[in-house]
N, C-alpha and C positions, 0 to 999 in steps of 0.2 A: 504494500500500500504506500502510495506516494506521501511524503511528508511536506509540510509547508515550511519553506525557509524563512529566515528573518526578513522583515520588510526593509526594502532599500529606499523607500520613498522618503523624501526630505520633509521635515515638519513644515506646516503651513507658516508662511511669513506673516508676521503681524504688521498691520498698517495703521498708523495713527493719522486720521484725517486732520486737515488744517483747523477745522472748527474745534475739535477736541483738544488739539495742541494749544490753541489760543485760550481755551477755557482754563486749561491747566496753568498756562503762563499767567493769566489774570488772577488766578487763585493765590499766587505768590505775592504777598503784600510787602512792599518796601517803602519805608518812610521817606518823605520828601527830604527830611534832614539828612538821612544817609545818602541819598542820591546827590544832594548838594555837596556833601563832603567828598564824595567820590569824584565829582566833576572838578572840585577845587584841587584835590590831590593831583589829578591828571594835569591840570593847567600849570600847577607849580612844578611838578617833576619834569614835564616836557618843555617848560620854558616860555609859556605864553603869558608874559607879564601883563600887558594891557588888558587881555581878556580876563586874567585872574583878578585884577583890580576892579574891573567893571562888574564881574560876576559876584565878587565879595560884597559890593555895594548893593546890587539888586537882590541878592539872596540873604542879605543881612548876616553875613558870615564873618567871624573874626579869624583871619588866617593864622595858621600855626607858626608861620615864619614871617620875617620882614619881606614883603613882596619886592622891595627894591633890590634885594639880593638876587632875584631872578635875572635882572639885567646884567649883573656881573658875569653870570654863567653864559648868557647869550652872547655877550661881547667876546668872550673866550672862544665860544663855538664859531662865531663868524670869522674870527681871525684864522682859526684852523681851516675852515672851509675855503678861504681864499688863499691859503698857503703861507700865511704869515705866522709861522710857528714861533719865531722869536718873540713876537708881541704876545702870543698866547702864553708862553712860558713866563714872561715877565708879569703878566696879569694874574696868572695862577699863583706866583710867588707873593704878589701883593695881597691876594685874597686869602691865601693860606700858606704861609712861609714854610710849613713843615710837610706839606702834602707830598711833594716830589721826593723828599728824602725818605719818607716812610713808605712810599710805593715806588720802588726802583724800577719795576717793570713798566709803569706808566711813564716815568721819566725817560726810559730807554726808547719807548715807542715814539714819544715826542721828538727826541733827538734824531731817531732814525728817519722820521718824516721830514724833519728839517734838512737832513742830508739828502733825501730824495728830492726835495725842492731845489736844493743847490745844484744837484746833478741835472734836474729838469731845466734849470736856467742855463747851465753850461751847455747842455745839448741844444737848447733853443738858440743861444747866441752863436753856437758853432756854425749854424747854417747861414747866418747873415752877417757875422762880425769877422774881424780880421783874425788870423790864426793866433796872434799874440793875445788878443782879448779872450778868445775861447780858451787858450791855454791857461790864462790867469784864472778864469772861472773854474776850470778843472782843478787847478792847484788849490783854490779856495775850498772846494769840496773835499779834496784829499786831506788838507790841513784840518778841516773840521772833523772828519772821521778819525784822524789820528789823535786829536786832542780830546774829543768828547765821547767817542764811541769805543775806540780801541781799548781804553783802560777798563771799560765796563764789560766787554765781551767775554773775557775769561771766567767771569763769575757765573755764567750760565751757558750751557750748550745751545739753548734757544737763541740767546743774544748773539752768540758767535755765528750761528747759522744765518740769522737774519742780517747781520752785518755783511757777511760774505755774499749773500744773495743781493743785497743792495749795491755793494761795490761792483758787482758783475754788470750793472747797468752801463758802466763806463766802457764795457767791451763792445757795445752795440752802436752802430751809426744812429744818429738822431732819428732819421727817417724810418728806421726799422724797429725801434723800441716798441711801438704800439702793436706790432705783430710778433713780438718775441715772447718766449716763455715767461718773461718778467713783466709783461704788460700790466699785470694787476698792481704793480708798485706805482705806476703813474696814473692809475684809474682814480677818478674823483671819489669813488667809494672808500678808498683807504683813508682819505681825509675825514669822511663822515664816521668811519669806524673809530678812528682815534678820538674824534670829537665826542663820540658817545662814551668812550672809555673815560675821558676826562670828566664829563658831566656826572657820570655815575660815581666816580671817585670823590668828586667835590661834595656831592650829596651825602655820601656815606661818611665823609669826614665831618660834615655838619650835623650828623646824627639824624639824617633824613633817609627814609627808604629810597633805594636807588632806582626802583622801577615803579611806575604808576600802578596802583591797585587794580585799575580797570584792565590792564594787560593780563594780570594774573587771573582775573575772572574770565577773560576771553579764553585763556589757555585751559581753564577748568571746563568751560563749555565745550571746547574742542575734544577734551578727554571724554566727557560724557557722551558726545556724539559718536565717538569711536566705539565706546562700550555698547551703545544701542545698535550700531551697525554690526558689531561682532555677534550680537544676539539675534540678528536677522530682522530688526525692526526698521520699517520705513517710516520716515517722519519729515516734516518740513525742515529745510536746512537754511540757517542764516549764513550770510556771506561774512564769515568770521575773519577771513584774511583782509577784507576791506575795513573791518572794524579795527584791526591791528595796524592798518596803514601800510601793509606790505606792498613793495613795489613803488612807493612814492619816492620821487627823486628831488622834490622841492625842498625849500628851506624850512618848512614847518617841522619843528623840532624833532630831529631824528637822533638826538644825542642819547 
């Protein structure tokens, strides 16, 4: 007599329709005060000074920090974004004289970016200036690396590797750097990455959380969505990447 084998059919997929989803979302009550604090936290951490001042007035909120301090971080960020690393370092030292001494990895990244800017300038001048002028610019970059980066490199294998990688930029003709394996070093994204590191370090040194709480909530929502997908549940999906601001290349605080 034939026996019946185990069923190979997959379990029925559960589908949550948008109306049910919205009802459940509406059932979660969040106070206006908590929402206001969440928005204010985001504006402070991400550096929107004028918006933070206006929002504090309209929502009748007393900020946890002096909102004028936001501008100091934004000025540093702007200096890094335009490649003026020396100004950024000077302003960091004015804002917090101990920061770069206590976070050597951040100091190294700033100095390496400054070296990249010097090499970028030397490469740019080499295509339109006299050979002597271009040679002077390269000598300036080499002297900077010798004075400021070489003494730090032996303290960390990562520092040494990154310094060697940066110095390799000098081996490429100016017109071919953008298509070389080192193109990422002259990409504007590196400036943004370093600016973000600086912003987070300044916030942490000031006793402020280094990331906006809203971003943590978005990550938690992403995790919950993945769990639902793993259990075979179909549900309305929010564009969480848009909420996080991924892919934006503008000045709106990516620090």
